[in-house]
mmJSON file of the N, C-alpha and C atoms, coordinates in Angstrom:
{"data_MODEL":{"atom_site":{
"group_PDB":["ATOM","ATOM","ATOM","ATOM","ATOM","ATOM","ATOM","ATOM","ATOM","ATOM","ATOM","ATOM","ATOM","ATOM","ATOM","ATOM","ATOM","ATOM","ATOM","ATOM","ATOM","ATOM","ATOM","ATOM","ATOM","ATOM","ATOM","ATOM","ATOM","ATOM","ATOM","ATOM","ATOM","ATOM","ATOM","ATOM","ATOM","ATOM","ATOM","ATOM","ATOM","ATOM","ATOM","ATOM","ATOM","ATOM","ATOM","ATOM","ATOM","ATOM","ATOM","ATOM","ATOM","ATOM","ATOM","ATOM","ATOM","ATOM","ATOM","ATOM","ATOM","ATOM","ATOM","ATOM","ATOM","ATOM","ATOM","ATOM","ATOM","ATOM","ATOM","ATOM","ATOM","ATOM","ATOM","ATOM","ATOM","ATOM","ATOM","ATOM","ATOM","ATOM","ATOM","ATOM","ATOM","ATOM","ATOM","ATOM","ATOM","ATOM","ATOM","ATOM","ATOM","ATOM","ATOM","ATOM","ATOM","ATOM","ATOM","ATOM","ATOM","ATOM","ATOM","ATOM","ATOM","ATOM","ATOM","ATOM","ATOM","ATOM","ATOM","ATOM","ATOM","ATOM","ATOM","ATOM","ATOM","ATOM","ATOM","ATOM","ATOM","ATOM","ATOM","ATOM","ATOM","ATOM","ATOM","ATOM","ATOM","ATOM","ATOM","ATOM","ATOM","ATOM","ATOM","ATOM","ATOM","ATOM","ATOM","ATOM","ATOM","ATOM","ATOM","ATOM","ATOM","ATOM","ATOM","ATOM","ATOM","ATOM","ATOM","ATOM","ATOM","ATOM","ATOM","ATOM","ATOM","ATOM","ATOM","ATOM","ATOM","ATOM","ATOM","ATOM","ATOM","ATOM","ATOM","ATOM","ATOM","ATOM","ATOM","ATOM","ATOM","ATOM","ATOM","ATOM","ATOM","ATOM","ATOM","ATOM","ATOM","ATOM","ATOM","ATOM","ATOM","ATOM","ATOM","ATOM","ATOM","ATOM","ATOM","ATOM","ATOM","ATOM","ATOM","ATOM","ATOM","ATOM","ATOM","ATOM","ATOM","ATOM","ATOM","ATOM","ATOM","ATOM","ATOM","ATOM","ATOM","ATOM","ATOM","ATOM","ATOM","ATOM","ATOM","ATOM"],
"id":[1,2,3,4,5,6,7,8,9,10,11,12,13,14,15,16,17,18,19,20,21,22,23,24,25,26,27,28,29,30,31,32,33,34,35,36,37,38,39,40,41,42,43,44,45,46,47,48,49,50,51,52,53,54,55,56,57,58,59,60,61,62,63,64,65,66,67,68,69,70,71,72,73,74,75,76,77,78,79,80,81,82,83,84,85,86,87,88,89,90,91,92,93,94,95,96,97,98,99,100,101,102,103,104,105,106,107,108,109,110,111,112,113,114,115,116,117,118,119,120,121,122,123,124,125,126,127,128,129,130,131,132,133,134,135,136,137,138,139,140,141,142,143,144,145,146,147,148,149,150,151,152,153,154,155,156,157,158,159,160,161,162,163,164,165,166,167,168,169,170,171,172,173,174,175,176,177,178,179,180,181,182,183,184,185,186,187,188,189,190,191,192,193,194,195,196,197,198,199,200,201,202,203,204,205,206,207,208,209,210,211,212,213,214,215,216],
"type_symbol":["N","C","C","N","C","C","N","C","C","N","C","C","N","C","C","N","C","C","N","C","C","N","C","C","N","C","C","N","C","C","N","C","C","N","C","C","N","C","C","N","C","C","N","C","C","N","C","C","N","C","C","N","C","C","N","C","C","N","C","C","N","C","C","N","C","C","N","C","C","N","C","C","N","C","C","N","C","C","N","C","C","N","C","C","N","C","C","N","C","C","N","C","C","N","C","C","N","C","C","N","C","C","N","C","C","N","C","C","N","C","C","N","C","C","N","C","C","N","C","C","N","C","C","N","C","C","N","C","C","N","C","C","N","C","C","N","C","C","N","C","C","N","C","C","N","C","C","N","C","C","N","C","C","N","C","C","N","C","C","N","C","C","N","C","C","N","C","C","N","C","C","N","C","C","N","C","C","N","C","C","N","C","C","N","C","C","N","C","C","N","C","C","N","C","C","N","C","C","N","C","C","N","C","C","N","C","C","N","C","C","N","C","C","N","C","C"],
"label_atom_id":["N","CA","C","N","CA","C","N","CA","C","N","CA","C","N","CA","C","N","CA","C","N","CA","C","N","CA","C","N","CA","C","N","CA","C","N","CA","C","N","CA","C","N","CA","C","N","CA","C","N","CA","C","N","CA","C","N","CA","C","N","CA","C","N","CA","C","N","CA","C","N","CA","C","N","CA","C","N","CA","C","N","CA","C","N","CA","C","N","CA","C","N","CA","C","N","CA","C","N","CA","C","N","CA","C","N","CA","C","N","CA","C","N","CA","C","N","CA","C","N","CA","C","N","CA","C","N","CA","C","N","CA","C","N","CA","C","N","CA","C","N","CA","C","N","CA","C","N","CA","C","N","CA","C","N","CA","C","N","CA","C","N","CA","C","N","CA","C","N","CA","C","N","CA","C","N","CA","C","N","CA","C","N","CA","C","N","CA","C","N","CA","C","N","CA","C","N","CA","C","N","CA","C","N","CA","C","N","CA","C","N","CA","C","N","CA","C","N","CA","C","N","CA","C","N","CA","C","N","CA","C","N","CA","C","N","CA","C","N","CA","C","N","CA","C","N","CA","C","N","CA","C"],
"label_alt_id":[null,null,null,null,null,null,null,null,null,null,null,null,null,null,null,null,null,null,null,null,null,null,null,null,null,null,null,null,null,null,null,null,null,null,null,null,null,null,null,null,null,null,null,null,null,null,null,null,null,null,null,null,null,null,null,null,null,null,null,null,null,null,null,null,null,null,null,null,null,null,null,null,null,null,null,null,null,null,null,null,null,null,null,null,null,null,null,null,null,null,null,null,null,null,null,null,null,null,null,null,null,null,null,null,null,null,null,null,null,null,null,null,null,null,null,null,null,null,null,null,null,null,null,null,null,null,null,null,null,null,null,null,null,null,null,null,null,null,null,null,null,null,null,null,null,null,null,null,null,null,null,null,null,null,null,null,null,null,null,null,null,null,null,null,null,null,null,null,null,null,null,null,null,null,null,null,null,null,null,null,null,null,null,null,null,null,null,null,null,null,null,null,null,null,null,null,null,null,null,null,null,null,null,null,null,null,null,null,null,null,null,null,null,null,null,null],
"label_comp_id":["UNK","UNK","UNK","UNK","UNK","UNK","UNK","UNK","UNK","UNK","UNK","UNK","UNK","UNK","UNK","UNK","UNK","UNK","UNK","UNK","UNK","UNK","UNK","UNK","UNK","UNK","UNK","UNK","UNK","UNK","UNK","UNK","UNK","UNK","UNK","UNK","UNK","UNK","UNK","UNK","UNK","UNK","UNK","UNK","UNK","UNK","UNK","UNK","UNK","UNK","UNK","UNK","UNK","UNK","UNK","UNK","UNK","UNK","UNK","UNK","UNK","UNK","UNK","UNK","UNK","UNK","UNK","UNK","UNK","UNK","UNK","UNK","UNK","UNK","UNK","UNK","UNK","UNK","UNK","UNK","UNK","UNK","UNK","UNK","UNK","UNK","UNK","UNK","UNK","UNK","UNK","UNK","UNK","UNK","UNK","UNK","UNK","UNK","UNK","UNK","UNK","UNK","UNK","UNK","UNK","UNK","UNK","UNK","UNK","UNK","UNK","UNK","UNK","UNK","UNK","UNK","UNK","UNK","UNK","UNK","UNK","UNK","UNK","UNK","UNK","UNK","UNK","UNK","UNK","UNK","UNK","UNK","UNK","UNK","UNK","UNK","UNK","UNK","UNK","UNK","UNK","UNK","UNK","UNK","UNK","UNK","UNK","UNK","UNK","UNK","UNK","UNK","UNK","UNK","UNK","UNK","UNK","UNK","UNK","UNK","UNK","UNK","UNK","UNK","UNK","UNK","UNK","UNK","UNK","UNK","UNK","UNK","UNK","UNK","UNK","UNK","UNK","UNK","UNK","UNK","UNK","UNK","UNK","UNK","UNK","UNK","UNK","UNK","UNK","UNK","UNK","UNK","UNK","UNK","UNK","UNK","UNK","UNK","UNK","UNK","UNK","UNK","UNK","UNK","UNK","UNK","UNK","UNK","UNK","UNK","UNK","UNK","UNK","UNK","UNK","UNK"],
"label_asym_id":["A","A","A","A","A","A","A","A","A","A","A","A","A","A","A","A","A","A","A","A","A","A","A","A","A","A","A","A","A","A","A","A","A","A","A","A","A","A","A","A","A","A","A","A","A","A","A","A","A","A","A","A","A","A","A","A","A","A","A","A","A","A","A","A","A","A","A","A","A","A","A","A","A","A","A","A","A","A","A","A","A","A","A","A","A","A","A","A","A","A","A","A","A","A","A","A","A","A","A","A","A","A","A","A","A","A","A","A","A","A","A","A","A","A","A","A","A","A","A","A","A","A","A","A","A","A","A","A","A","A","A","A","A","A","A","A","A","A","A","A","A","A","A","A","A","A","A","A","A","A","A","A","A","A","A","A","A","A","A","A","A","A","A","A","A","A","A","A","A","A","A","A","A","A","A","A","A","A","A","A","A","A","A","A","A","A","A","A","A","A","A","A","A","A","A","A","A","A","A","A","A","A","A","A","A","A","A","A","A","A","A","A","A","A","A","A"],
"label_entity_id":["1","1","1","1","1","1","1","1","1","1","1","1","1","1","1","1","1","1","1","1","1","1","1","1","1","1","1","1","1","1","1","1","1","1","1","1","1","1","1","1","1","1","1","1","1","1","1","1","1","1","1","1","1","1","1","1","1","1","1","1","1","1","1","1","1","1","1","1","1","1","1","1","1","1","1","1","1","1","1","1","1","1","1","1","1","1","1","1","1","1","1","1","1","1","1","1","1","1","1","1","1","1","1","1","1","1","1","1","1","1","1","1","1","1","1","1","1","1","1","1","1","1","1","1","1","1","1","1","1","1","1","1","1","1","1","1","1","1","1","1","1","1","1","1","1","1","1","1","1","1","1","1","1","1","1","1","1","1","1","1","1","1","1","1","1","1","1","1","1","1","1","1","1","1","1","1","1","1","1","1","1","1","1","1","1","1","1","1","1","1","1","1","1","1","1","1","1","1","1","1","1","1","1","1","1","1","1","1","1","1","1","1","1","1","1","1"],
"label_seq_id":[1,1,1,2,2,2,3,3,3,4,4,4,5,5,5,6,6,6,7,7,7,8,8,8,9,9,9,10,10,10,11,11,11,12,12,12,13,13,13,14,14,14,15,15,15,16,16,16,17,17,17,18,18,18,19,19,19,20,20,20,21,21,21,22,22,22,23,23,23,24,24,24,25,25,25,26,26,26,27,27,27,28,28,28,29,29,29,30,30,30,31,31,31,32,32,32,33,33,33,34,34,34,35,35,35,36,36,36,37,37,37,38,38,38,39,39,39,40,40,40,41,41,41,42,42,42,43,43,43,44,44,44,45,45,45,46,46,46,47,47,47,48,48,48,49,49,49,50,50,50,51,51,51,52,52,52,53,53,53,54,54,54,55,55,55,56,56,56,57,57,57,58,58,58,59,59,59,60,60,60,61,61,61,62,62,62,63,63,63,64,64,64,65,65,65,66,66,66,67,67,67,68,68,68,69,69,69,70,70,70,71,71,71,72,72,72],
"pdbx_PDB_ins_code":[null,null,null,null,null,null,null,null,null,null,null,null,null,null,null,null,null,null,null,null,null,null,null,null,null,null,null,null,null,null,null,null,null,null,null,null,null,null,null,null,null,null,null,null,null,null,null,null,null,null,null,null,null,null,null,null,null,null,null,null,null,null,null,null,null,null,null,null,null,null,null,null,null,null,null,null,null,null,null,null,null,null,null,null,null,null,null,null,null,null,null,null,null,null,null,null,null,null,null,null,null,null,null,null,null,null,null,null,null,null,null,null,null,null,null,null,null,null,null,null,null,null,null,null,null,null,null,null,null,null,null,null,null,null,null,null,null,null,null,null,null,null,null,null,null,null,null,null,null,null,null,null,null,null,null,null,null,null,null,null,null,null,null,null,null,null,null,null,null,null,null,null,null,null,null,null,null,null,null,null,null,null,null,null,null,null,null,null,null,null,null,null,null,null,null,null,null,null,null,null,null,null,null,null,null,null,null,null,null,null,null,null,null,null,null,null],
"Cartn_x":[25.32,24.438,23.171,22.008,20.763,20.364,19.363,18.937,18.458,17.791,17.29,18.441,19.528,20.661,21.429,21.424,22.128,21.562,20.268,19.655,20.257,20.81,21.408,22.861,23.551,24.995,25.398,24.584,24.987,24.846,24.126,23.96,24.772,24.886,25.489,26.43,27.552,28.451,27.929,27.432,26.769,27.686,28.975,29.899,30.001,29.723,29.839,28.575,27.504,26.254,26.25,25.612,25.41,24.222,24.1,22.994,21.653,21.563,20.327,19.98,20.984,20.752,20.281,20.881,20.512,19.074,18.72,17.349,16.363,16.72,15.86,15.653,16.727,16.621,15.681,15.828,14.999,13.536,13.284,11.905,11.27,12.035,11.52,11.184,12.048,11.806,10.544,10.379,9.193,7.93,7.985,6.834,6.474,7.49,7.252,6.644,7.154,6.616,5.176,4.873,3.51,2.559,3.015,2.196,1.918,2.951,2.81,1.832,1.97,1.091,-0.349,-0.54,-1.878,-2.525,-1.742,-2.268,-2.633,-1.802,-2.083,-3.357,-3.531,-4.733,-5.975,-5.915,-7.056,-7.379,-6.357,-6.554,-7.224,-6.743,-7.323,-8.764,-9.047,-10.421,-11.349,-10.871,-11.66,-11.918,-10.887,-11.047,-12.03,-11.976,-12.884,-14.332,-14.564,-15.923,-16.453,-15.595,-15.979,-16.359,-15.526,-15.795,-17.093,-17.34,-18.578,-19.805,-19.722,-20.846,-21.095,-20.028,-20.165,-20.762,-20.269,-20.784,-22.259,-22.635,-24.049,-24.925,-24.415,-25.177,-25.319,-24.248,-24.307,-25.269,-25.26,-26.138,-27.603,-27.864,-29.251,-29.864,-29.03,-29.467,-30.352,-30.172,-30.917,-30.288,-31.083,-30.495,-29.977,-28.799,-28.214,-28.322,-28.559,-28.629,-27.451,-27.128,-25.99,-26.152,-27.377,-27.623,-27.634,-27.573,-27.573,-26.299,-26.456,-25.312,-25.031,-23.818,-23.429,-22.837,-23.38,-22.865,-22.109,-20.901,-20.066,-19.709],
"Cartn_y":[8.901,7.781,8.335,7.977,8.495,7.698,8.199,7.566,6.136,5.885,4.533,3.53,3.884,2.966,2.873,3.93,3.894,2.818,2.521,1.531,0.147,-0.117,-1.423,-1.51,-0.387,-0.426,-0.988,-0.823,-1.342,-2.859,-3.467,-4.919,-5.618,-4.979,-5.628,-4.646,-5.146,-4.32,-4.327,-3.18,-3.108,-3.475,-3.213,-3.511,-5.01,-5.824,-7.273,-7.91,-7.131,-7.675,-7.641,-8.647,-8.609,-7.69,-7.284,-6.406,-7.085,-8.382,-9.133,-9.165,-9.398,-9.438,-8.079,-7.018,-5.674,-5.348,-5.674,-5.444,-6.244,-7.479,-8.333,-7.733,-7.218,-6.587,-5.388,-4.565,-3.363,-3.746,-4.745,-5.184,-5.762,-6.548,-7.111,-6.01,-5.025,-3.915,-3.156,-2.905,-2.192,-2.998,-4.316,-5.177,-5.125,-5.176,-5.117,-3.778,-2.692,-1.37,-1.255,-1.769,-1.726,-2.516,-3.668,-4.502,-3.775,-3.156,-2.413,-1.256,-0.522,0.617,0.135,-0.976,-1.534,-1.91,-2.512,-2.896,-1.665,-0.632,0.606,1.262,1.287,1.882,1.118,-0.211,-1.028,-0.763,-0.64,-0.359,1.001,1.997,3.336,3.366,2.604,2.542,1.921,0.898,0.273,1.239,1.995,2.985,4.075,4.472,5.497,5.002,3.759,3.198,3.154,2.754,2.711,4.109,5.095,6.477,6.989,6.66,7.09,6.502,5.232,4.599,5.28,5.546,6.203,7.594,8.337,9.687,9.635,8.683,8.595,8.242,7.415,7.101,8.332,9.11,10.325,11.349,11.465,12.427,12.011,10.705,10.225,10.417,10.583,10.771,9.623,8.481,7.294,6.775,6.587,6.101,4.662,4.439,3.097,2.444,1.152,0.394,-0.566,-1.018,-1.922,-3.181,-3.619,-4.863,-4.677,-3.43,-3.178,-3.724,-4.261,-4.761,-3.797,-3.329,-2.44,-3.288,-3.17,-3.932,-2.988,-3.403,-2.568,-3.331],
"Cartn_z":[-9.388,-9.07,-8.4,-8.925,-8.345,-7.101,-6.393,-5.143,-5.345,-6.481,-6.746,-6.774,-7.441,-7.549,-6.229,-5.429,-4.147,-3.229,-3.376,-2.493,-2.691,-3.857,-4.117,-3.647,-3.56,-3.348,-1.997,-0.976,0.323,0.403,-0.521,-0.502,-1.589,-2.736,-3.897,-4.582,-5.025,-5.822,-7.256,-7.714,-9.019,-10.179,-10.053,-11.146,-11.416,-10.418,-10.578,-11.152,-11.28,-11.812,-13.332,-13.901,-15.349,-15.628,-16.872,-17.252,-16.951,-17.24,-17.006,-15.513,-14.663,-13.218,-12.694,-13.19,-12.761,-13.177,-14.417,-14.897,-14.053,-13.727,-12.91,-11.515,-10.917,-9.6,-9.643,-10.661,-10.79,-11.004,-11.854,-12.105,-10.843,-10.081,-8.83,-7.837,-7.747,-6.824,-7.224,-8.522,-9.004,-8.708,-8.923,-8.64,-7.155,-6.297,-4.852,-4.447,-5.022,-4.711,-5.189,-6.385,-6.915,-6.016,-5.536,-4.66,-3.348,-2.78,-1.524,-1.698,-2.799,-3.069,-3.234,-3.944,-4.123,-2.798,-1.902,-0.59,0.233,0.169,0.907,0.389,-0.933,-1.525,-1.066,-1.088,-0.655,0.814,1.636,3.055,3.253,2.54,2.65,2.146,1.09,0.581,1.629,2.315,3.378,4.519,4.905,5.966,5.553,4.292,3.783,3.808,3.374,3.41,4.843,5.783,7.194,7.681,7.372,7.785,7.165,5.904,5.239,5.934,6.337,7.038,8.381,9.124,10.426,10.249,9.274,9.017,8.638,7.786,7.391,8.591,9.507,10.721,11.611,11.714,12.529,11.933,10.619,9.948,10.082,10.005,10.068,11.45,12.451,13.846,14.327,13.703,14.122,15.42,16.453,17.711,17.554,18.047,17.989,19.359,19.341,20.58,20.625,21.809,21.993,21.153,20.961,20.227,18.713,18.227,16.78,16.146,14.962,14.203,13.065,12.993,11.9,10.791,9.589,8.449,7.538,7.206,6.334,5.093],
"occupancy":[1.0,1.0,1.0,1.0,1.0,1.0,1.0,1.0,1.0,1.0,1.0,1.0,1.0,1.0,1.0,1.0,1.0,1.0,1.0,1.0,1.0,1.0,1.0,1.0,1.0,1.0,1.0,1.0,1.0,1.0,1.0,1.0,1.0,1.0,1.0,1.0,1.0,1.0,1.0,1.0,1.0,1.0,1.0,1.0,1.0,1.0,1.0,1.0,1.0,1.0,1.0,1.0,1.0,1.0,1.0,1.0,1.0,1.0,1.0,1.0,1.0,1.0,1.0,1.0,1.0,1.0,1.0,1.0,1.0,1.0,1.0,1.0,1.0,1.0,1.0,1.0,1.0,1.0,1.0,1.0,1.0,1.0,1.0,1.0,1.0,1.0,1.0,1.0,1.0,1.0,1.0,1.0,1.0,1.0,1.0,1.0,1.0,1.0,1.0,1.0,1.0,1.0,1.0,1.0,1.0,1.0,1.0,1.0,1.0,1.0,1.0,1.0,1.0,1.0,1.0,1.0,1.0,1.0,1.0,1.0,1.0,1.0,1.0,1.0,1.0,1.0,1.0,1.0,1.0,1.0,1.0,1.0,1.0,1.0,1.0,1.0,1.0,1.0,1.0,1.0,1.0,1.0,1.0,1.0,1.0,1.0,1.0,1.0,1.0,1.0,1.0,1.0,1.0,1.0,1.0,1.0,1.0,1.0,1.0,1.0,1.0,1.0,1.0,1.0,1.0,1.0,1.0,1.0,1.0,1.0,1.0,1.0,1.0,1.0,1.0,1.0,1.0,1.0,1.0,1.0,1.0,1.0,1.0,1.0,1.0,1.0,1.0,1.0,1.0,1.0,1.0,1.0,1.0,1.0,1.0,1.0,1.0,1.0,1.0,1.0,1.0,1.0,1.0,1.0,1.0,1.0,1.0,1.0,1.0,1.0,1.0,1.0,1.0,1.0,1.0,1.0],
"B_iso_or_equiv":[0.0,0.0,0.0,0.0,0.0,0.0,0.0,0.0,0.0,0.0,0.0,0.0,0.0,0.0,0.0,0.0,0.0,0.0,0.0,0.0,0.0,0.0,0.0,0.0,0.0,0.0,0.0,0.0,0.0,0.0,0.0,0.0,0.0,0.0,0.0,0.0,0.0,0.0,0.0,0.0,0.0,0.0,0.0,0.0,0.0,0.0,0.0,0.0,0.0,0.0,0.0,0.0,0.0,0.0,0.0,0.0,0.0,0.0,0.0,0.0,0.0,0.0,0.0,0.0,0.0,0.0,0.0,0.0,0.0,0.0,0.0,0.0,0.0,0.0,0.0,0.0,0.0,0.0,0.0,0.0,0.0,0.0,0.0,0.0,0.0,0.0,0.0,0.0,0.0,0.0,0.0,0.0,0.0,0.0,0.0,0.0,0.0,0.0,0.0,0.0,0.0,0.0,0.0,0.0,0.0,0.0,0.0,0.0,0.0,0.0,0.0,0.0,0.0,0.0,0.0,0.0,0.0,0.0,0.0,0.0,0.0,0.0,0.0,0.0,0.0,0.0,0.0,0.0,0.0,0.0,0.0,0.0,0.0,0.0,0.0,0.0,0.0,0.0,0.0,0.0,0.0,0.0,0.0,0.0,0.0,0.0,0.0,0.0,0.0,0.0,0.0,0.0,0.0,0.0,0.0,0.0,0.0,0.0,0.0,0.0,0.0,0.0,0.0,0.0,0.0,0.0,0.0,0.0,0.0,0.0,0.0,0.0,0.0,0.0,0.0,0.0,0.0,0.0,0.0,0.0,0.0,0.0,0.0,0.0,0.0,0.0,0.0,0.0,0.0,0.0,0.0,0.0,0.0,0.0,0.0,0.0,0.0,0.0,0.0,0.0,0.0,0.0,0.0,0.0,0.0,0.0,0.0,0.0,0.0,0.0,0.0,0.0,0.0,0.0,0.0,0.0],
"pdbx_formal_charge":[null,null,null,null,null,null,null,null,null,null,null,null,null,null,null,null,null,null,null,null,null,null,null,null,null,null,null,null,null,null,null,null,null,null,null,null,null,null,null,null,null,null,null,null,null,null,null,null,null,null,null,null,null,null,null,null,null,null,null,null,null,null,null,null,null,null,null,null,null,null,null,null,null,null,null,null,null,null,null,null,null,null,null,null,null,null,null,null,null,null,null,null,null,null,null,null,null,null,null,null,null,null,null,null,null,null,null,null,null,null,null,null,null,null,null,null,null,null,null,null,null,null,null,null,null,null,null,null,null,null,null,null,null,null,null,null,null,null,null,null,null,null,null,null,null,null,null,null,null,null,null,null,null,null,null,null,null,null,null,null,null,null,null,null,null,null,null,null,null,null,null,null,null,null,null,null,null,null,null,null,null,null,null,null,null,null,null,null,null,null,null,null,null,null,null,null,null,null,null,null,null,null,null,null,null,null,null,null,null,null,null,null,null,null,null,null],
"auth_seq_id":[1,1,1,2,2,2,3,3,3,4,4,4,5,5,5,6,6,6,7,7,7,8,8,8,9,9,9,10,10,10,11,11,11,12,12,12,13,13,13,14,14,14,15,15,15,16,16,16,17,17,17,18,18,18,19,19,19,20,20,20,21,21,21,22,22,22,23,23,23,24,24,24,25,25,25,26,26,26,27,27,27,28,28,28,29,29,29,30,30,30,31,31,31,32,32,32,33,33,33,34,34,34,35,35,35,36,36,36,37,37,37,38,38,38,39,39,39,40,40,40,41,41,41,42,42,42,43,43,43,44,44,44,45,45,45,46,46,46,47,47,47,48,48,48,49,49,49,50,50,50,51,51,51,52,52,52,53,53,53,54,54,54,55,55,55,56,56,56,57,57,57,58,58,58,59,59,59,60,60,60,61,61,61,62,62,62,63,63,63,64,64,64,65,65,65,66,66,66,67,67,67,68,68,68,69,69,69,70,70,70,71,71,71,72,72,72],
"auth_comp_id":["UNK","UNK","UNK","UNK","UNK","UNK","UNK","UNK","UNK","UNK","UNK","UNK","UNK","UNK","UNK","UNK","UNK","UNK","UNK","UNK","UNK","UNK","UNK","UNK","UNK","UNK","UNK","UNK","UNK","UNK","UNK","UNK","UNK","UNK","UNK","UNK","UNK","UNK","UNK","UNK","UNK","UNK","UNK","UNK","UNK","UNK","UNK","UNK","UNK","UNK","UNK","UNK","UNK","UNK","UNK","UNK","UNK","UNK","UNK","UNK","UNK","UNK","UNK","UNK","UNK","UNK","UNK","UNK","UNK","UNK","UNK","UNK","UNK","UNK","UNK","UNK","UNK","UNK","UNK","UNK","UNK","UNK","UNK","UNK","UNK","UNK","UNK","UNK","UNK","UNK","UNK","UNK","UNK","UNK","UNK","UNK","UNK","UNK","UNK","UNK","UNK","UNK","UNK","UNK","UNK","UNK","UNK","UNK","UNK","UNK","UNK","UNK","UNK","UNK","UNK","UNK","UNK","UNK","UNK","UNK","UNK","UNK","UNK","UNK","UNK","UNK","UNK","UNK","UNK","UNK","UNK","UNK","UNK","UNK","UNK","UNK","UNK","UNK","UNK","UNK","UNK","UNK","UNK","UNK","UNK","UNK","UNK","UNK","UNK","UNK","UNK","UNK","UNK","UNK","UNK","UNK","UNK","UNK","UNK","UNK","UNK","UNK","UNK","UNK","UNK","UNK","UNK","UNK","UNK","UNK","UNK","UNK","UNK","UNK","UNK","UNK","UNK","UNK","UNK","UNK","UNK","UNK","UNK","UNK","UNK","UNK","UNK","UNK","UNK","UNK","UNK","UNK","UNK","UNK","UNK","UNK","UNK","UNK","UNK","UNK","UNK","UNK","UNK","UNK","UNK","UNK","UNK","UNK","UNK","UNK","UNK","UNK","UNK","UNK","UNK","UNK"],
"auth_asym_id":["A","A","A","A","A","A","A","A","A","A","A","A","A","A","A","A","A","A","A","A","A","A","A","A","A","A","A","A","A","A","A","A","A","A","A","A","A","A","A","A","A","A","A","A","A","A","A","A","A","A","A","A","A","A","A","A","A","A","A","A","A","A","A","A","A","A","A","A","A","A","A","A","A","A","A","A","A","A","A","A","A","A","A","A","A","A","A","A","A","A","A","A","A","A","A","A","A","A","A","A","A","A","A","A","A","A","A","A","A","A","A","A","A","A","A","A","A","A","A","A","A","A","A","A","A","A","A","A","A","A","A","A","A","A","A","A","A","A","A","A","A","A","A","A","A","A","A","A","A","A","A","A","A","A","A","A","A","A","A","A","A","A","A","A","A","A","A","A","A","A","A","A","A","A","A","A","A","A","A","A","A","A","A","A","A","A","A","A","A","A","A","A","A","A","A","A","A","A","A","A","A","A","A","A","A","A","A","A","A","A","A","A","A","A","A","A"],
"auth_atom_id":["N","CA","C","N","CA","C","N","CA","C","N","CA","C","N","CA","C","N","CA","C","N","CA","C","N","CA","C","N","CA","C","N","CA","C","N","CA","C","N","CA","C","N","CA","C","N","CA","C","N","CA","C","N","CA","C","N","CA","C","N","CA","C","N","CA","C","N","CA","C","N","CA","C","N","CA","C","N","CA","C","N","CA","C","N","CA","C","N","CA","C","N","CA","C","N","CA","C","N","CA","C","N","CA","C","N","CA","C","N","CA","C","N","CA","C","N","CA","C","N","CA","C","N","CA","C","N","CA","C","N","CA","C","N","CA","C","N","CA","C","N","CA","C","N","CA","C","N","CA","C","N","CA","C","N","CA","C","N","CA","C","N","CA","C","N","CA","C","N","CA","C","N","CA","C","N","CA","C","N","CA","C","N","CA","C","N","CA","C","N","CA","C","N","CA","C","N","CA","C","N","CA","C","N","CA","C","N","CA","C","N","CA","C","N","CA","C","N","CA","C","N","CA","C","N","CA","C","N","CA","C","N","CA","C","N","CA","C","N","CA","C","N","CA","C","N","CA","C","N","CA","C"],
"pdbx_PDB_model_num":[1,1,1,1,1,1,1,1,1,1,1,1,1,1,1,1,1,1,1,1,1,1,1,1,1,1,1,1,1,1,1,1,1,1,1,1,1,1,1,1,1,1,1,1,1,1,1,1,1,1,1,1,1,1,1,1,1,1,1,1,1,1,1,1,1,1,1,1,1,1,1,1,1,1,1,1,1,1,1,1,1,1,1,1,1,1,1,1,1,1,1,1,1,1,1,1,1,1,1,1,1,1,1,1,1,1,1,1,1,1,1,1,1,1,1,1,1,1,1,1,1,1,1,1,1,1,1,1,1,1,1,1,1,1,1,1,1,1,1,1,1,1,1,1,1,1,1,1,1,1,1,1,1,1,1,1,1,1,1,1,1,1,1,1,1,1,1,1,1,1,1,1,1,1,1,1,1,1,1,1,1,1,1,1,1,1,1,1,1,1,1,1,1,1,1,1,1,1,1,1,1,1,1,1,1,1,1,1,1,1,1,1,1,1,1,1]
}}}
């Protein structure tokens, strides 16, 4: 039994599942993982854009004042 299937064994007895139920469980898990990965990628892209803006401000050596608004 591979690691992927082991994740189901502590919750469900695989022998009692129908083929359709098992396929549905696997598809749902894949969809959830894809959604999680997509959210993580979007978060990292946002962090990267923020870092790029900060770096460009540091490189420009433009003095910043407390009242300046940074737009990202």
